[in-house]
C-alpha distance (Angstrom), angle and dihedral (degrees) to the residues before:
residue distance angle dihedral
X1 . . .
X2 3.77 . .
X3 3.76 123.4 .
X4 3.77 107.4 -106.2
X5 3.77 98.8 -169.2
X6 3.79 91.3 -117.0
X7 3.77 92.6 94.6
X8 3.82 107.0 92.9
X9 3.80 97.3 -145.2
X10 3.82 91.3 50.3
X11 3.81 95.9 53.7
X12 3.80 92.5 82.6
X13 3.80 97.2 53.9
X14 3.80 116.3 145.7
X15 3.81 114.2 -105.1
X16 3.83 93.3 -102.8
X17 3.79 91.0 59.8
X18 3.80 92.2 45.0
X19 3.81 87.0 52.5
X20 3.82 90.0 51.5
X21 3.76 90.3 51.2
X22 3.84 90.1 50.6
X23 3.82 91.0 50.6
X24 3.80 92.4 50.5
X25 3.81 91.5 45.2
X26 3.80 88.9 53.5
X27 3.80 90.1 60.2
X28 3.79 98.3 -107.7
X29 3.77 103.1 149.3
X30 3.81 102.9 -170.7
X31 3.79 120.7 63.4
X32 3.80 130.6 163.7
X33 3.79 114.5 -147.9
X34 3.80 112.4 -157.8
X35 3.77 131.2 178.1
X36 3.77 147.6 96.8
X37 3.80 122.3 -52.3
X38 3.78 117.6 -78.9
X39 3.79 98.1 27.6
X40 3.81 96.7 113.7
X41 3.81 102.7 -100.6
X42 3.81 95.4 134.4
X43 3.80 92.2 41.4
X44 3.80 91.3 50.7
X45 3.79 92.4 46.5
X46 3.77 92.6 51.6
X47 3.81 96.5 37.9
X48 3.80 100.9 40.5
X49 3.79 100.7 27.9
X50 3.74 123.2 100.3
X51 3.80 101.9 -100.6
X52 3.80 97.9 -157.2
X53 3.81 90.9 55.9
X54 3.76 93.7 54.8
X55 3.79 129.9 -139.5
X56 3.76 137.1 -113.3
X57 3.78 119.3 -143.5
X58 3.78 122.2 -156.5
X59 3.79 119.2 179.3
X60 3.80 111.2 -161.2
X61 3.78 122.7 -155.9
X62 3.78 131.9 -170.1
X63 3.82 92.1 -103.1
X64 3.81 93.3 60.2
X65 3.79 117.8 102.0
X66 3.77 128.8 -140.3
X67 3.79 86.6 -106.3
X68 3.83 90.9 57.8
X69 3.81 91.1 53.5
X70 3.79 106.9 33.8
X71 3.79 104.2 12.2
X72 3.75 135.0 -127.4
X73 3.77 145.6 -155.0
X74 3.78 119.6 -54.4
X75 3.78 125.1 -167.0
X76 3.79 116.4 -107.7
X77 3.79 136.2 167.3
X78 3.84 92.7 -78.6
X79 3.80 98.3 43.3
X80 3.76 118.6 -84.5
X81 3.79 133.1 -8.7
X82 3.81 128.9 -167.6
X83 3.80 115.3 -111.4
X84 3.82 118.4 -165.5
X85 3.78 118.9 -129.1
X86 3.79 123.3 -139.9
X87 3.80 96.3 -84.2
X88 3.82 93.9 51.6
X89 3.78 91.7 45.1
X90 3.80 89.0 54.6
X91 3.83 92.1 44.6
X92 3.79 92.4 51.9
X93 3.78 95.0 41.6
X94 3.77 134.8 83.3
X95 3.80 96.1 -101.6
X96 3.75 92.7 -101.4
X97 3.80 108.5 58.8
X98 3.80 103.3 17.7
X99 3.77 120.4 -128.9
């Protein structure tokens, strides 16, 4: 459900959340929310996201590597092959199962 601006408590949203609403209203179906804990990313994803399309949640911690998040090349029998990390799997997926 998108915020329509007619809901009184939603009219004072910070600019970043207004921008998110604009992106979703424009039909963009893949958005990465990034920021410190407690800033409303999960709430926004669950509240503003399109529920029938699903969502993929990835919680990053300081001990994760770039490879864990985005992916990288792994050796295989013919040399090296790209292996998606969690964020790319989610980006390529259907919102429910990942890529």
